[in-house]
C-alpha positions as CSV (number, residue, x, y, z in Angstrom):
1,M,45.1,65.3,-4.6
2,V,45.6,62.1,-6.6
3,R,48.5,61.0,-4.4
4,L,46.5,61.9,-1.2
5,A,43.5,59.8,-2.4
6,L,45.9,56.9,-3.2
7,L,47.5,57.2,0.2
8,L,44.0,57.1,1.9
9,C,43.1,54.0,0.0
10,L,46.2,52.2,1.3
11,L,45.4,53.0,4.9
12,P,43.6,50.3,7.0
13,L,39.9,50.8,7.4
14,A,38.8,51.7,11.0
15,A,36.6,49.2,12.8
16,K,33.1,50.4,13.4
17,D,31.4,49.9,16.7
18,L,27.9,51.2,16.1
19,H,24.9,51.8,18.3
20,L,21.9,51.6,15.9
21,T,18.1,51.4,15.9
22,Y,15.5,50.3,13.4
23,L,11.9,51.2,13.3
24,S,9.8,48.2,14.4
25,P,6.9,47.5,12.1
26,I,5.0,46.1,15.1
27,D,4.5,49.3,17.0
28,N,6.6,51.9,15.1
29,S,9.0,52.1,18.0
30,P,12.8,52.5,17.6
31,Q,14.5,49.3,18.7
32,P,18.2,49.3,19.5
33,Y,20.9,46.9,18.4
34,R,24.7,46.9,18.6
35,L,26.8,46.2,15.4
36,Y,30.5,45.7,15.2
37,V,32.3,45.7,11.8
38,P,36.0,44.7,12.0
39,E,38.8,46.5,10.1
40,K,39.1,43.6,7.7
41,H,36.4,41.2,6.5
42,A,35.5,39.3,3.4
43,T,32.9,40.5,1.0
44,P,30.4,38.9,1.4
45,A,31.1,38.7,5.2
46,P,30.2,36.1,7.7
47,L,27.8,37.3,10.4
48,V,27.5,36.2,14.0
49,I,24.2,37.1,15.9
50,A,25.2,37.2,19.6
51,M,22.3,37.3,22.1
52,H,22.3,38.5,25.7
53,G,21.0,36.7,28.8
54,T,18.3,37.6,31.2
55,G,18.5,41.2,32.4
56,G,20.9,42.2,29.7
57,N,20.6,44.3,26.6
58,E,22.3,44.8,23.2
59,N,25.4,46.1,24.9
60,T,25.9,43.4,27.5
61,L,28.0,41.0,25.5
62,F,30.3,43.8,24.4
63,D,30.7,45.8,27.7
64,D,29.9,43.7,30.7
65,P,33.0,42.7,32.7
66,A,31.9,39.1,32.7
67,Y,32.5,38.9,29.0
68,Q,35.9,40.6,28.8
69,H,38.3,37.7,28.6
70,V,38.6,36.9,24.9
71,T,36.0,39.5,23.8
72,L,33.6,39.6,20.9
73,K,35.5,42.4,19.3
74,Q,38.8,40.6,19.6
75,A,37.2,37.5,18.0
76,A,35.6,39.6,15.3
77,E,39.0,41.2,14.4
78,K,40.8,37.9,14.3
79,H,38.2,36.1,12.2
80,G,36.9,39.0,10.1
81,V,33.4,38.5,11.3
82,I,30.6,41.1,11.6
83,I,28.8,40.8,14.9
84,V,25.3,42.0,15.7
85,S,23.7,41.9,19.1
86,P,19.9,42.5,19.2
87,H,18.0,43.9,22.2
88,G,15.4,41.2,21.6
89,R,12.8,43.3,23.3
90,G,14.4,42.5,26.7
91,I,13.4,39.4,28.6
92,T,11.4,37.5,26.0
93,E,13.3,34.2,25.8
94,Y,13.6,35.3,22.1
95,R,10.1,34.0,21.6
96,G,7.2,36.0,20.0
97,I,8.2,39.6,19.8
98,G,11.8,38.8,20.8
99,E,12.1,36.4,17.9
100,H,10.7,39.1,15.6
101,D,13.3,41.5,16.8
102,V,16.2,39.2,16.1
103,L,15.0,38.5,12.6
104,S,14.3,42.2,12.0
105,V,17.8,43.1,13.0
106,L,19.2,40.4,10.7
107,E,17.2,42.0,7.9
108,E,18.6,45.4,8.7
109,V,22.2,44.2,8.7
110,R,21.7,42.5,5.4
111,K,20.5,45.8,4.0
112,R,23.6,47.6,5.2
113,Y,26.3,45.0,4.4
114,A,26.9,42.2,2.0
115,I,26.4,39.2,4.2
116,D,27.4,35.7,3.1
117,P,24.1,33.7,3.2
118,E,26.1,30.5,3.7
119,R,27.8,31.8,6.9
120,I,25.2,33.3,9.3
121,Y,25.6,32.0,12.8
122,L,23.9,32.1,16.2
123,T,25.4,32.3,19.7
124,G,24.3,33.6,23.0
125,H,24.7,33.2,26.8
126,S,22.1,31.8,29.2
127,M,18.7,33.1,27.9
128,G,20.6,34.0,24.8
129,G,22.1,30.5,24.5
130,T,18.6,29.0,24.8
131,G,17.4,31.5,22.2
132,A,20.2,30.6,19.8
133,A,19.0,27.0,19.9
134,Y,15.4,28.0,19.6
135,L,16.0,30.2,16.5
136,A,18.2,27.6,14.8
137,M,15.5,25.0,15.2
138,R,12.8,27.3,14.0
139,H,14.7,28.6,11.0
140,P,17.1,25.9,9.8
141,D,17.0,27.5,6.3
142,L,18.7,30.7,7.7
143,F,21.6,29.6,9.9
144,A,24.8,27.6,9.2
145,A,25.6,26.7,12.9
146,A,24.8,27.6,16.4
147,A,26.8,27.8,19.7
148,P,24.5,27.9,22.7
149,L,26.5,29.0,25.8
150,A,25.1,28.0,29.3
151,A,21.7,27.3,27.7
152,A,18.8,26.3,30.0
153,Y,17.0,23.9,27.8
154,S,17.0,22.5,24.3
155,Y,13.5,22.1,22.9
156,P,13.7,18.3,22.3
157,W,10.5,18.2,20.3
158,L,12.2,20.4,17.6
159,A,15.6,18.9,17.9
160,R,15.3,16.9,14.6
161,N,15.4,20.2,12.8
162,L,19.1,20.4,13.7
163,A,20.0,17.3,11.8
164,N,21.9,19.4,9.3
165,I,22.8,22.4,11.5
166,P,25.9,21.7,13.7
167,T,25.6,22.9,17.3
168,L,28.3,23.4,20.0
169,W,26.8,23.5,23.5
170,I,29.3,24.8,26.1
171,A,28.4,24.6,29.8
172,G,30.3,25.2,33.0
173,A,30.7,21.9,34.9
174,N,29.8,23.6,38.1
175,D,26.6,25.3,36.8
176,D,23.3,24.4,38.3
177,E,22.1,20.8,37.4
178,F,18.9,21.9,35.7
179,Y,21.0,23.6,32.9
180,H,22.7,20.3,32.2
181,R,19.5,18.3,32.4
182,G,17.6,20.7,30.2
183,V,20.2,20.5,27.4
184,A,20.9,16.8,27.6
185,V,17.4,15.7,26.5
186,G,17.5,17.7,23.3
187,L,21.0,16.6,22.4
188,E,20.0,13.0,22.7
189,R,17.3,13.4,20.1
190,M,19.6,15.5,17.8
191,R,22.1,12.7,17.8
192,K,19.4,10.1,17.2
193,F,18.7,11.7,13.9
194,G,22.3,12.1,12.9
195,G,22.8,15.7,14.1
196,N,26.3,17.1,14.7
197,A,25.7,18.1,18.3
198,I,28.8,18.6,20.5
199,L,28.6,19.2,24.3
200,E,31.6,20.6,26.0
201,S,31.7,20.9,29.8
202,L,34.3,23.3,31.2
203,P,35.9,21.9,34.4
204,N,35.8,24.2,37.5
205,E,33.6,26.7,35.7
206,G,30.1,28.0,36.6
207,H,27.4,29.8,34.6
208,N,29.8,32.4,33.1
209,G,32.5,30.0,32.2
210,P,31.3,29.5,28.6
211,V,31.7,33.2,27.7
212,K,35.4,33.5,28.5
213,D,36.7,32.5,25.1
214,F,34.8,33.8,22.1
215,D,37.8,33.0,19.9
216,K,37.1,29.3,20.4
217,V,33.4,29.8,19.7
218,F,34.1,31.7,16.5
219,T,36.8,29.3,15.3
220,W,34.3,26.4,15.6
221,L,31.3,28.3,14.0
222,L,33.3,29.3,10.9
223,K,34.1,25.7,10.1
224,H,30.6,25.3,8.9
225,K,28.6,26.6,5.9
226,R,24.9,26.2,5.2
227,D,23.5,24.2,2.3
228,L,21.4,26.9,0.5
229,H,19.6,24.3,-1.7
230,P,19.1,21.0,0.1
231,R,17.6,18.2,-1.9
232,R,16.4,16.4,1.2
233,Y,15.3,17.6,4.6
234,V,12.9,16.8,7.5
235,Y,11.2,19.7,9.3
236,E,9.0,19.4,12.4
237,T,7.0,22.3,13.8
238,D,4.5,22.8,16.6
239,T,2.5,25.7,15.1
240,P,1.9,27.1,11.6
241,L,3.6,30.3,12.7
242,H,6.9,28.4,12.1
243,G,5.6,26.3,9.2
244,C,8.1,27.5,6.5
245,A,11.5,25.9,5.9
246,F,13.5,25.6,2.6
247,W,11.0,25.0,-0.2
248,T,7.8,24.2,1.7
249,C,5.4,25.9,4.1
250,L,3.0,24.0,6.4
251,N,-0.1,26.2,6.6
252,T,-2.8,24.3,8.4
253,F,-2.7,21.4,10.9
254,A,-5.1,18.5,11.1
255,K,-4.8,18.5,14.9
256,P,-3.6,21.7,16.5
257,G,-1.6,20.8,19.6
258,Q,0.3,18.0,17.9
259,I,3.6,18.1,15.9
260,A,3.4,18.5,12.1
261,T,6.1,16.9,10.0
262,I,7.3,17.1,6.4
263,Q,9.9,14.8,4.9
264,A,11.0,16.3,1.6
265,E,13.3,14.9,-1.1
266,A,14.1,15.6,-4.7
267,P,15.9,12.4,-5.6
268,G,16.4,13.2,-9.3
269,G,14.6,13.1,-12.6
270,N,12.7,16.3,-11.6
271,R,10.6,14.3,-9.1
272,V,9.7,15.5,-5.6
273,N,8.5,13.2,-2.8
274,L,6.8,14.6,0.3
275,T,5.8,12.6,3.3
276,L,3.4,14.6,5.6
277,A,2.0,14.1,9.1
278,N,-0.7,16.2,10.7
279,V,-0.9,18.6,7.7
280,T,-4.0,19.5,5.8
281,E,-2.7,22.4,3.7
282,F,0.8,23.4,2.6
283,T,2.7,25.3,0.0
284,F,5.4,24.0,-2.4
285,I,7.9,26.4,-3.9
286,P,10.1,24.6,-6.4
287,D,13.8,25.2,-6.1
288,S,15.0,26.0,-9.6
289,T,18.7,25.2,-8.8
290,F,17.9,21.5,-9.0
291,L,14.4,21.3,-10.6
292,D,13.7,22.3,-14.2
293,T,10.5,24.3,-13.8
294,T,9.9,24.4,-17.5
295,K,9.3,20.6,-17.5
296,A,6.8,18.5,-15.7
297,I,7.5,18.1,-12.0
298,P,6.1,14.9,-10.7
299,L,5.0,15.6,-7.1
300,A,4.0,12.7,-4.8
301,I,2.5,13.1,-1.4
302,N,2.6,10.1,0.9
303,G,3.4,7.9,-2.1
304,T,0.5,9.2,-4.3
305,L,1.3,11.3,-7.4
306,I,-0.8,14.5,-7.2
307,W,0.9,16.8,-9.8
308,S,2.9,16.3,-13.0
309,A,3.2,19.5,-14.9
310,P,5.6,22.5,-15.2
311,I,5.5,25.2,-12.5
312,P,6.5,28.7,-13.8
313,L,9.3,30.4,-11.9
314,D,7.0,33.0,-10.4
315,Q,4.4,30.4,-9.3
316,Q,4.0,28.1,-6.3
317,L,1.6,25.3,-5.6
318,R,-1.0,25.6,-2.8
319,I,-2.1,22.1,-1.9
320,T,-5.2,21.6,0.3
321,H,-6.7,18.6,2.1
322,G,-7.4,15.9,-0.3
323,W,-4.2,17.0,-2.1
324,T,-5.8,19.3,-4.6
325,A,-3.0,21.5,-6.1
326,T,-3.5,25.0,-7.4
327,L,-1.0,27.3,-9.0
328,E,-0.7,30.8,-7.4
329,P,1.9,33.6,-7.5
330,I,4.8,33.1,-5.1
331,Q,4.3,35.0,-1.9
332,P,7.5,36.5,-0.5
333,R,8.4,35.2,3.0
334,Q,8.4,38.3,5.0
335,L,8.4,38.9,8.8
336,T,4.8,39.0,9.9
337,W,3.1,39.8,13.2
338,R,-0.2,38.5,14.5
339,K,-1.1,36.8,11.2
340,H,-2.1,33.5,12.8
341,P,-5.3,34.0,14.9
342,V,-6.4,30.9,16.8
343,A,-9.2,32.0,19.0
344,H,-11.1,35.0,20.5
345,A,-11.1,36.3,24.0
346,P,-14.0,38.4,25.2
347,R,-11.8,39.9,27.9
348,E,-8.1,40.0,28.7
349,L,-6.7,37.1,30.7
350,N,-3.8,38.0,33.1
351,M,-2.0,36.7,36.1
352,Q,-3.5,39.1,38.6
353,G,-5.4,38.2,41.8
354,T,-5.7,35.0,43.9
355,Q,-7.3,32.9,41.3
356,K,-5.4,34.1,38.3
357,P,-7.5,34.1,35.1
358,L,-4.6,33.3,32.8
359,G,-3.0,30.8,35.3
360,T,-6.2,28.8,35.7
361,W,-6.7,28.7,31.9
362,I,-3.2,27.5,31.4
363,A,-3.8,24.8,34.0
364,D,-6.9,23.7,32.1
365,A,-4.8,23.5,28.9
366,I,-2.2,21.3,30.6
367,R,-4.9,19.0,31.9
368,A,-6.6,18.8,28.6
369,A,-3.4,18.0,26.7
370,T,-2.2,15.3,29.1
371,K,-5.7,13.9,30.0
372,A,-4.6,14.1,33.7
373,D,-7.0,14.2,36.7
374,I,-5.4,17.3,38.1
375,A,-3.1,20.0,36.7
376,L,-1.1,22.6,38.6
377,Y,0.5,25.7,37.2
378,G,2.6,28.2,39.1
379,G,3.9,31.7,38.4
380,W,7.4,31.6,39.9
381,A,9.7,33.8,37.8
382,Y,6.7,34.6,35.5
383,R,7.7,36.9,32.7
384,G,4.8,36.5,30.3
385,L,2.2,38.8,28.8
386,P,-1.6,38.6,29.2
387,L,-3.8,37.1,26.5
388,P,-5.3,40.1,24.9
389,E,-9.0,40.9,24.5
390,G,-10.1,40.1,21.0
391,A,-8.2,38.0,18.5
392,V,-5.7,35.7,20.2
393,D,-2.8,34.9,17.9
394,I,-0.2,32.1,18.1
395,V,2.4,34.6,19.2
396,D,0.2,35.5,22.1
397,L,0.3,31.8,23.2
398,L,4.1,31.8,22.9
399,Q,4.3,34.9,25.0
400,C,1.7,34.3,27.7
401,S,3.7,31.6,29.6
402,R,7.3,32.9,29.5
403,P,9.9,32.0,30.5
404,F,9.4,28.3,30.6
405,D,8.6,26.0,27.7
406,Q,9.5,22.4,28.4
407,L,7.8,19.1,28.0
408,L,5.0,18.5,30.4
409,V,5.3,15.7,33.0
410,T,2.8,13.6,34.9
411,V,3.2,12.1,38.4
412,Q,1.0,10.0,40.7
413,L,0.1,11.7,44.0
414,T,-2.5,11.3,46.6
415,G,-4.9,14.1,47.5
416,H,-3.0,14.5,50.8
417,E,0.3,14.9,48.9
418,I,-1.2,17.4,46.5
419,N,-2.5,19.5,49.4
420,Q,0.9,19.5,51.0
421,I,2.4,20.8,47.7
422,L,-0.4,23.5,47.6
423,D,0.4,24.4,51.2
424,D,4.1,24.8,50.4
425,N,3.4,27.3,47.7
426,I,1.1,29.6,49.7
427,P,2.6,33.2,49.4
428,H,5.1,33.9,52.2
429,P,7.7,36.7,52.3
430,K,10.6,34.2,52.5
431,K,9.3,32.0,49.7
432,D,7.5,34.4,47.4
433,Q,10.0,37.0,46.3
434,P,9.5,38.0,42.6
435,L,12.7,39.3,40.9
436,R,12.9,42.8,39.3
437,V,12.7,41.2,35.9
438,D,9.4,39.3,36.6
439,S,6.1,40.3,35.2
440,P,3.1,41.5,37.3
441,G,1.4,38.5,38.9
442,A,4.6,36.5,39.5
443,S,3.9,34.3,42.5
444,R,4.4,30.8,43.8
445,L,0.7,30.4,44.5
446,L,-0.4,27.4,42.4
447,Q,-3.4,27.5,40.1
448,I,-5.3,24.3,39.8
449,S,-7.5,22.4,37.2
450,G,-9.7,19.5,38.2
451,A,-10.2,20.6,41.9
452,S,-10.4,23.6,44.2
453,Y,-8.9,24.7,47.5
454,T,-9.1,27.5,50.1
455,F,-6.1,28.7,52.1
456,D,-5.3,31.0,55.0
457,P,-1.8,32.5,54.7
458,A,-1.8,33.4,58.4
459,K,-1.9,29.7,59.6
460,P,1.4,27.7,60.2
461,D,3.1,25.9,57.5
462,G,1.4,22.6,56.8
463,Y,-2.0,23.9,57.9
464,K,-2.6,26.7,55.4
465,I,-5.0,24.7,53.3
466,T,-8.2,25.1,55.1
467,S,-10.4,23.2,52.6
468,S,-9.9,21.2,49.5
469,T,-12.1,19.1,47.1
470,L,-9.3,16.5,46.8
471,D,-9.8,13.1,48.5
472,P,-6.8,12.7,50.8
473,E,-6.7,8.9,50.2
474,K,-7.3,8.9,46.5
475,R,-4.4,8.7,44.0
476,Y,-4.5,11.2,41.1
477,T,-2.6,11.6,37.9
478,V,-1.2,15.2,38.2
479,A,0.2,17.1,35.2
480,L,3.0,19.8,35.7
481,E,5.1,21.9,33.4
482,G,8.6,20.2,33.2
483,Q,10.5,22.9,35.0
484,V,8.8,21.9,38.2
485,V,10.7,18.7,38.4
486,E,13.9,20.0,36.7
487,R,14.2,23.4,38.3
488,Q,11.7,23.3,41.2
489,S,9.7,26.2,39.7
490,A,7.1,25.1,42.2
491,L,7.9,24.0,45.7
492,L,7.2,20.3,46.2
493,A,7.0,19.9,50.0
494,G,10.3,18.1,50.2
495,R,9.8,15.9,47.1
496,F,12.2,17.7,44.7
497,R,14.3,15.1,42.8
498,K,12.3,12.4,44.6
499,L,9.2,12.2,42.4
500,D,8.8,9.2,40.0
501,Y,7.5,11.3,37.1
502,Q,6.8,10.5,33.4
503,T,7.8,13.0,30.7
504,T,5.2,13.5,28.0
505,A,5.8,14.4,24.3
506,I,3.8,17.6,24.8
507,P,5.5,21.0,25.4
508,L,3.7,23.6,27.3
509,T,3.1,26.1,24.4
510,M,1.8,23.3,22.2
511,A,-0.7,22.4,24.8
512,L,-1.8,26.0,24.9
513,Y,-2.2,26.1,21.1
514,G,-4.2,22.9,21.0
515,H,-6.5,24.1,23.9
516,A,-7.1,27.5,22.3
517,A,-7.9,26.0,18.9
518,A,-10.3,23.5,20.5
519,Q,-12.1,26.2,22.5
520,G,-12.4,28.9,19.9
521,T,-13.4,31.3,22.6
522,I,-11.0,31.8,25.5
523,T,-12.6,32.7,28.8
524,A,-11.3,32.6,32.3
525,P,-12.6,29.7,34.4
526,P,-15.3,30.8,36.9
527,P,-14.1,31.8,40.4
528,G,-14.0,29.3,43.2
529,R,-10.9,27.2,42.4
530,V,-8.4,29.1,44.5
531,T,-9.8,31.2,47.3
532,Q,-8.3,32.9,50.3
533,S,-9.9,33.0,53.7
534,P,-10.2,35.6,55.0
535,A,-10.3,37.3,51.7
536,A,-7.3,39.3,50.6
537,P,-7.7,43.1,50.9
């Protein structure tokens, strides 16, 4: 028996390809994920989180024929890497409930296996590539590097958070132009702040080109390790939901709808300097690897010393507006859901009907944020969720406008030109074809803020707008979500790539957060902005 046991110990371990679930704390539902453990790996092991694209699931990156060149499993065996692929709750852009799913899966894997905290990586394809960038920017204290593959856009307002997280962006040179444009703007800002951002364009390849060689992706990822205890960092965030990074948490903003920033440094001598913008309350958790918590910790905010005393290991500082500091027990950073209410909705707002309650509210939020005369919002490829009745949380605002979240733009148009664009988006069987993955209410029909119009879908193109409050000769400042000019998510009556537009510094979901916080009570705008004549049955 001893000889048999010894022989078994000398045999190579079998790889594990596991189809697993965890019980979601959100709704107590079993949520699937795919886990691959190679025959040989270090302990603790590096981990790659690989995320599927639109219409995929936790098995797609493993089993779909498009990903079978140098496969995930082959790369895992060669590099000794554990791979996990979350379901991400489907087509969520890995925002809201999708983000929660990825982080829950990471938590589950870390319970099962010894994972090296310095070597946790992100990659993904298409929607998953965009999600890899999004999660790295939101959680720079978790990930060592990210490789977005064929990503659609790059969240430039958060790009500074990748100053210390290397990223490898791989795109097919023949992919649609909006993928290249969406990534380029974020890379420009990453590099501005010293980020290690590499863009590789594959000649003669389209959208699936970047997934043909996972060995190359893993080779690059594994060159990098995360600094677990940075003495200096800058963190920007658009909502308190994502306020925590490293040894600070931004809890309350002075002006919701604007970026909040913290520049943190511990230059030596037990001193900590924090420079804050748009923050009224935050938490400081001293890192005992480079701070002696038994001695006085001089803490300065925007150049003013506000604390100089020891901070026990089990305590943190809560600092409120006016910079009053109070000791309190350290609160573990756990996954939370719907813990950041912003406003109240007496009734649900959805994308149903001709004048869509949610669509018109979003148009109002866009106009308020940009101070434009008119705002237009469409529902092409709409994959969001309604704003629920009752408490409206930050996660609801992240989910209600999916899939797009890009910087808003403004353009100068006459009333006549706006009417032409409205006309071009009147529902028509050849133009208005929602995909199977779209949410109820997906439609090209434009919702409007700052004006109203009536249409008759039976009339010929160019004559479908039967009445409008817009002055045909007057020039208006019109606000649009950025995908309109980059991806033509709304038809522009022949003006695509011809508009002279200005890009704002305001992303769509930040506009929603600011508008909801300012209103307090979210109600659908009254009917009359978008009407059909004769009325739809």
